[in-house]
N, C-alpha and C positions, 0 to 999 in steps of 0.2 A: 533832654525826653525824658529820665529820671522825675526829675519836679514836677513833669507836663503830668506825667502817669500819677503823679501822688497828687496830686492838685488836680485833678477831673482825667481818669484813664478816658473816657467818653468821647473828649476831644483830640485823640491822639490815634493816627492810624496805625492800628497792631494788626490787625486782620481781623476777620467773623471770627474766627474757633478762639484767640486771645479773649476776643469781648466778650462770647459767649461766657468763658471760663471766668471772667473778672465780675460779668453779672451776678452769676452764681455764686460766687465767694462773697460779693457784698449783702447776698439777699442771704446764705447761710448765716452772716453774721450779724445783720440787722435787725432776720425777720424771720427767725430758724422755722415758727410756730407755721411759716405759710409754705414752707417747700413742700413738693409734692412731685407725684413720677414725671409729671411734663418738665420738671426741671433736670432732671436726669435725663428724659429725651433729647432734651435741647442739645446737651454736650453730645451724646452718641449721635445725634445729625450733624454737629461742628464734625465729627471724627474721631472721637476720644472713645477709647477703650473702655472696658468696663475697669479693668485694672487702672485705668487715667483717672477714672470715676471715681475710684475707692482712695487713689492718693491725693486727690484734689480734696475729699470731703476730712482724710487724715490729716491733710496739712493745714487746710482752715482750723480742724477743730481744734486740731492742738495750740495752733496761733491763738486762737480766739481765750481757749482756757489757760493757756499762760499769760497772757497777757492782763485778764481778769484776777488772776489770780496776784500778780504783781499789782497792779491797782488796789487790790483788797487788803495786802499788807503796805501801802504807801512805798513800796520799791520805786525809785527811779532810774531810767535805763539813763545809758549814755546819752550824751546830749547829740551824738549824730546819729541814732537810734532812731528819735521823736521827728516825725514829718512836722514842718514850719510850713506852713502855706505860706507863699507871697501874698504882701498885700496890694 
């Protein structure tokens, strides 16, 4: 299941709340300038509290920051930490 989520979480039945959270994380990671109040509203409508939303933003932001720092410095993560999609 982990591999399926890594390959395309949209193809895995994770429940609507988890899907909404992952959609939010992907958008924050790939298109941060497009984030809007509606993205937070969607999380609230999915049942997430304001604390949950803040935790999600901090977690996604931290991982994006840490990955960019490692990429910029040429740090290679341990092999099992890198996602290798199946062909």
